[in-house]
C-alpha positions in Angstrom: 0.0 0.0 0.0 1.2 3.5 -0.8 0.6 7.0 0.3 -0.9 7.7 -3.1 -3.6 5.1 -2.4 -4.1 6.5 1.1 -5.1 9.8 -0.5 -7.9 8.0 -2.3 -9.6 6.8 0.8 -11.8 9.2 2.9 -12.6 9.0 6.5 -16.1 10.6 6.7 -17.1 11.9 10.2 -20.5 12.9 11.6 -21.2 16.5 12.8 -24.3 17.4 14.7 -23.1 20.9 15.6 -20.2 23.2 15.3 -18.4 21.6 18.2 -18.5 18.2 16.5 -17.6 19.7 13.2 -14.4 21.3 14.6 -13.6 18.1 16.6 -13.8 16.0 13.4 -11.6 18.3 11.5 -9.1 18.4 14.3 -9.0 14.6 14.5 -8.1 14.4 10.8 -11.5 13.8 9.1 -11.2 13.9 5.2 -14.9 14.8 5.0 -17.9 15.6 7.3 -21.5 14.9 6.9 -24.3 16.9 8.6 -27.9 17.7 8.4 -30.0 20.9 8.4 -33.6 21.5 9.2 -35.7 18.3 9.5 -35.4 16.5 6.2 -32.6 14.1 7.4 -32.3 10.8 9.2 -31.3 12.4 12.6 -34.2 14.8 12.9 -34.6 13.5 16.4 -31.5 12.9 18.6 -29.1 15.3 16.8 -29.0 19.1 17.2 -28.7 19.7 13.4 -27.7 22.9 11.8 -29.9 25.6 10.5 -30.1 26.5 6.8 -28.5 29.8 7.7 -25.5 27.8 8.9 -24.8 26.2 5.6 -22.5 29.0 4.3 -20.3 28.9 7.5 -20.1 25.1 7.5 -19.0 25.0 3.9 -16.5 27.9 4.4 -14.9 26.2 7.4 -14.6 22.9 5.5 -13.1 24.6 2.4 -10.6 26.5 4.6 -9.5 23.3 6.3 -9.4 21.3 3.1 -12.2 19.0 4.3 -15.1 17.8 2.0 -18.6 18.8 3.1 -21.6 16.4 2.6 -25.2 17.4 3.5 -27.6 14.7 4.4 -31.1 15.1 2.9 -32.0 11.5 3.1 -35.4 11.1 4.7 -38.5 10.0 2.9 -40.0 13.1 1.2 -43.7 13.9 1.1 -45.3 16.4 -1.3 -45.6 18.9 1.6 -41.7 18.6 2.0 -40.9 19.5 -1.7 -40.7 23.3 -1.1 -38.4 23.0 1.9 -36.3 20.3 0.1 -35.7 22.7 -2.8 -34.9 25.5 -0.5 -32.3 23.5 1.3 -30.7 22.3 -1.9 -30.6 25.8 -3.3 -29.0 27.1 -0.2 -26.5 24.3 -0.1 -25.5 24.8 -3.7 -25.0 28.6 -3.1 -22.9 27.8 0.0 -20.6 25.4 -2.1 -21.6 22.0 -0.7 -19.5 19.2 -2.2 -22.4 16.7 -2.4 -25.7 15.8 -0.9 -26.6 12.4 0.5 -30.0 11.4 -0.6 -32.3 8.3 -1.2 -35.7 9.8 -2.4 -35.8 10.2 -6.2 -37.6 13.5 -5.8 -34.4 14.8 -4.1 -32.0 13.0 -6.5 -33.8 14.3 -9.6 -33.8 17.9 -8.3 -30.2 17.7 -7.4 -29.4 16.5 -10.9 -31.5 19.3 -12.4 -29.6 22.1 -10.5 -26.2 20.5 -10.9 -25.5 19.4 -7.3 -23.4 16.2 -6.9 -25.3 13.2 -5.4 -24.1 10.6 -2.9 -26.7 7.8 -2.2 -27.9 6.9 1.4 -27.8 3.5 3.0 -31.6 3.7 3.0 -31.5 2.5 -0.7 -30.1 -0.9 0.5 -27.8 -1.2 -2.5 -26.6 -4.9 -2.3 -25.5 -5.8 -5.9 -23.6 -4.5 -8.8 -26.8 -4.0 -11.0 -28.1 -1.6 -8.3 -24.8 0.2 -8.4 -24.9 0.5 -12.1 -28.4 2.0 -11.8 -27.7 4.6 -9.2 -24.3 5.5 -10.8 -26.5 7.3 -13.5 -27.2 9.7 -10.7 -24.6 9.5 -8.0 -20.8 9.8 -7.8 -20.7 7.8 -4.5 -22.8 4.9 -3.5 -23.1 3.6 0.1 -23.7 -0.1 0.3 -26.1 -2.0 2.5 -24.7 -2.7 5.9 -25.6 -6.4 5.7 -23.1 -7.3 3.0 -20.0 -9.4 3.6 -16.5 -8.3 2.7 -16.4 -10.8 0.0 -19.6 -9.3 -1.6 -18.1 -5.8 -1.1 -14.9 -6.8 -2.7 -16.7 -8.3 -5.7 -18.7 -5.2 -6.2 -15.6 -3.0 -6.1 -13.9 -5.3 -8.6 -16.9 -5.1 -11.0 -17.0 -1.3 -10.8 -13.3 -1.2 -12.1 -13.9 -4.0 -14.6 -17.1 -2.6 -16.0 -15.8 1.0 -15.7 -18.9 2.1 -13.9 -18.8 5.9 -13.8 -20.8 8.5 -12.0 -22.1 11.8 -13.5 -18.6 13.3 -12.8 -17.1 11.0 -15.4 -15.0 9.1 -12.7 -15.4 5.7 -11.4 -18.2 5.6 -8.9 -17.0 5.6 -5.4 -18.1 2.8 -3.0 -18.8 3.8 0.6 -19.4 1.6 3.7 -19.9 2.2 7.5 -17.0 1.4 9.6 -18.1 2.2 13.1 -21.2 3.1 15.2 -24.8 2.2 15.9 -26.5 -0.5 14.1 -30.3 -0.9 13.6 -32.0 -4.3 13.9 -33.7 -3.6 10.6 -32.2 -3.9 7.1 -30.1 -0.8 6.5 -32.1 1.1 9.1 -35.5 0.8 7.3 -37.5 0.2 10.5 -41.2 0.8 11.1 -41.5 0.1 14.8 -41.5 3.7 15.8 -44.1 4.5 13.1 -46.3 1.7 14.3 -46.0 2.5 17.9 -46.0 6.4 17.9 -46.8 7.4 14.3 -43.2 8.8 14.3 -41.3 7.5 11.3 -37.7 6.4 11.7 -37.4 6.8 7.9 -38.2 10.6 8.5 -35.5 10.9 11.3 -38.1 10.6 14.1 -37.2 7.2 15.6 -38.1 6.6 19.2 -35.7 3.7 19.4 -38.2 1.1 20.5 -35.5 -1.5 19.8 -33.2 -0.2 22.5 -35.7 -1.2 25.3 -36.0 -4.4 27.3 -38.6 -7.0 26.3 -40.0 -10.2 27.8 -41.1 -13.1 25.7 -44.3 -14.8 27.1 -46.4 -17.6 25.7 -49.9 -16.2 26.0 -51.6 -19.6 26.0 -49.6 -21.0 29.0 -48.3 -17.9 30.6 -44.8 -19.2 30.6 -42.0 -16.9 30.0 -39.1 -17.8 27.7 -35.9 -17.6 29.6 -33.3 -15.6 27.7 -29.9 -14.3 28.8 -30.5 -10.7 27.6 -33.8 -8.7 27.6 -32.4 -6.3 25.0 -33.6 -8.6 22.2 -33.6 -6.0 19.3 -30.7 -3.7 20.3 -27.5 -4.7 18.5 -24.1 -3.7 19.8 -22.3 -1.1 17.9 -20.3 -2.0 14.8 -16.5 -1.8 15.3 -14.1 -2.6 12.4 -10.8 -1.5 14.0 -9.6 -5.1 14.1 -9.9 -5.8 10.4 -9.5 -2.3 8.8 -6.8 -3.6 6.6 -9.2 -6.1 5.1 -11.8 -3.4 4.5 -9.2 -1.2 2.7 -8.1 -4.2 0.6 -11.7 -4.6 -0.5 -11.5 -1.5 -2.7 -13.9 0.8 -1.0 -13.2 4.6 -1.2 -15.2 6.2 1.7 -15.2 5.0 5.3 -18.1 6.4 7.2 -18.5 6.8 11.0 -22.0 6.8 12.4 -22.9 9.3 15.1 -24.5 12.6 14.2 -26.3 12.4 17.6 -23.0 12.0 19.5 -21.0 14.6 21.4 -17.7 16.1 20.3 -15.6 13.7 22.5 -17.0 10.8 20.6 -16.5 12.4 17.2 -13.0 13.4 18.0 -11.9 10.0 19.5 -13.5 7.7 16.9 -12.2 9.8 14.0 -8.7 10.1 15.4 -8.6 6.3 16.1 -9.6 5.3 12.6 -7.5 8.0 11.0 -4.4 6.7 12.8 -5.4 3.1 12.0 -5.8 4.0 8.3 -2.4 5.5 8.2 -0.9 2.5 9.9 -2.4 0.2 7.3 -0.5 2.1 4.7 2.8 2.5 6.5 3.0 -1.1 7.6 2.6 -0.5 11.3 -0.9 -1.9 11.7 -0.6 -4.7 14.3 -2.5 -6.4 17.2 -0.8 -4.2 19.8 -2.1 -1.1 18.2 -5.5 -2.6 17.7 -5.7 -3.3 21.4 -4.8 0.3 22.2 -7.2 1.8 19.7 -10.1 -0.4 21.0 -9.4 0.8 24.5 -9.7 4.4 23.3 -13.0 3.6 21.5 -14.3 1.9 24.7 -13.7 5.2 26.4 -16.5 7.1 24.6 -20.1 6.3 23.9 -20.8 2.8 22.8 -23.3 -0.1 23.5 -20.6 -2.6 23.4 -18.9 -3.7 20.2 -19.9 -6.3 17.5 -16.4 -6.7 16.1 -16.9 -8.0 12.7 -20.5 -7.3 12.0 -22.0 -8.7 8.8 -18.8 -7.9 7.0 -17.1 -11.0 8.4 -20.1 -13.2 7.6 -21.2 -13.6 11.2 -24.8 -13.9 12.5 -25.9 -11.0 14.6 -25.7 -12.5 18.1 -24.0 -9.5 19.7 -26.8 -7.7 21.5 -26.4 -4.7 23.8 -26.6 -5.6 27.5 -27.9 -2.2 28.6 -30.0 0.7 27.3 -27.3 3.4 27.5 -23.6 3.6 27.0 -21.0 1.0 28.1 -18.2 3.6 28.0 -15.4 2.8 30.4 -15.2 6.5 31.2 -17.7 9.1 32.3 -17.6 12.8 31.6 -18.9 15.4 34.1 -19.6 19.0 33.2 -17.5 21.0 35.8 -17.4 24.5 34.5 -16.7 27.0 31.7 -13.8 28.9 30.3 -13.8 32.6 31.4 -10.7 33.7 29.5 -7.6 32.4 27.7 -4.2 34.1 27.8 -2.5 33.0 24.5 1.0 34.2 25.4 1.0 32.5 28.8 -1.0 29.5 27.5 -3.2 29.7 30.6 -7.0 29.4 30.8 -9.0 31.0 33.5 -12.0 28.9 34.5 -15.1 29.0 36.6 -15.5 25.6 38.2 -18.7 24.4 39.7 -19.4 22.2 42.8 -17.6 19.1 41.5 -14.2 20.9 41.5 -10.9 19.9 39.9 -7.4 19.0 41.2 -4.0 18.5 39.8 -3.7 15.2 37.8 -7.3 15.3 36.6 -8.1 14.6 33.0 -10.3 17.2 31.3 -11.5 18.1 27.9 -12.6 21.5 26.8 -15.1 21.9 24.0 -16.7 24.7 22.1 -18.1 25.6 18.6 -14.8 27.2 17.4 -12.4 25.2 19.6 -13.6 21.8 18.8 -12.1 19.7 21.6 -8.9 20.1 23.6 -7.8 17.2 25.8 -5.5 17.7 28.7 -4.2 16.6 32.1 -4.1 19.3 34.8 -0.4 19.8 35.4 -0.5 23.3 36.9 -3.4 24.6 39.1 -3.8 28.1 40.4 -6.5 30.0 42.3 -6.6 33.8 42.1 -3.1 33.6 40.4 -1.5 31.5 43.2 -0.4 27.9 43.1 -3.2 25.7 44.6 -3.2 22.2 46.1 -6.4 20.3 46.7 -9.8 20.5 45.0 -10.3 23.8 43.3 -13.8 25.3 42.6 -15.4 28.7 42.2 -14.1 31.6 40.1 -10.5 32.4 39.4 -9.3 28.9 38.8 -6.4 28.8 36.2 -4.7 25.8 34.5 -2.1 25.5 31.8 -3.6 24.8 28.3 -1.2 24.5 25.4 -3.9 24.9 22.8 -6.2 27.9 22.4 -9.5 27.7 24.0 -12.2 30.3 24.1 -14.6 32.2 26.4 -17.7 30.1 27.3 -16.1 26.8 26.1 -17.5 23.9 28.3 -15.1 22.1 30.7 -15.6 18.4 31.4 -13.9 16.1 33.9 -13.1 12.7 32.6 -12.8 9.8 34.9 -13.0 5.9 34.9 -16.3 4.3 35.9 
């Protein structure tokens, strides 16, 4: 593998807000994907940007040399067409790289106004004929999550063999998910939330019924089926860090991280881990010791436990979550805010709340311009004087080598 080939593979990271956007960029993302308004698959659970934010998001991405992809991938009703066109027009004016879509009304409008299309996993593309069809419209096609690596490899080979090109005249890019939440339904096309609450998961409104506990009872006898896990429909998160080299060898072009509803620490950590792993695959340093270290880092941020292999390795899905929330090995506690940063002295003045901080604590500071800064408290001052013990209140100062900004949030990170 060569550096030239490395340049052809994108790590695409999620961004639910400006904090996550900057965290992804700082961690080395090659592209970010995000939603605006309500016409995307994270209408519920992610903050999302406003249409008025499009110009700024695209400007930041251009400045940092990162590609920007807008998700407009929900089912579209007739009542949504006006808003859909408004979003597309604003995105085009802002200079968006491409829009991720699945509804043909969106795809046709994108083509009519000259905006590049990437397909969404909602299309469940599972074979080369489907790739050929959507390549008439899209420059990049994300494959269904249920395929094996052998099937993905064969599709990538056929793209080259048949010279299947997108509207840009280049070979169509193949994209797959490499990390994050999995849905119990095929490529996320679930109807449980719609049936139970009239809130469609396919319009980004999922109530996540699958993440709850269930009991299986025979109504005739009243007997309950004894099972070892009540989370019958909640898969563990996909994690491919242990076989990323095989994924790269398959021929895919875009590696997508799930998590537009996640916080900046998740976005930064997962992006950084996979970026480091990708580079290691190409420089020959990818090994079991590094994989173990990367996995430990991934376990430190939000996760439901990991299904290491997923459908990609041809395994049945017997990896079910053991709890409703995160199984992260660490917890983060909001402890304060930044009041001021002195760039020359590299010192941040903080306001610390009741929890308090002390020397040796691990913190991260996050904000919409800062992204995320991780640090260990090496020097601690109160009202300008060295301080021992637990510091709280106003006038707390710590050494911070990277620039942080007023009103940035300060979190304490500790092991559970």
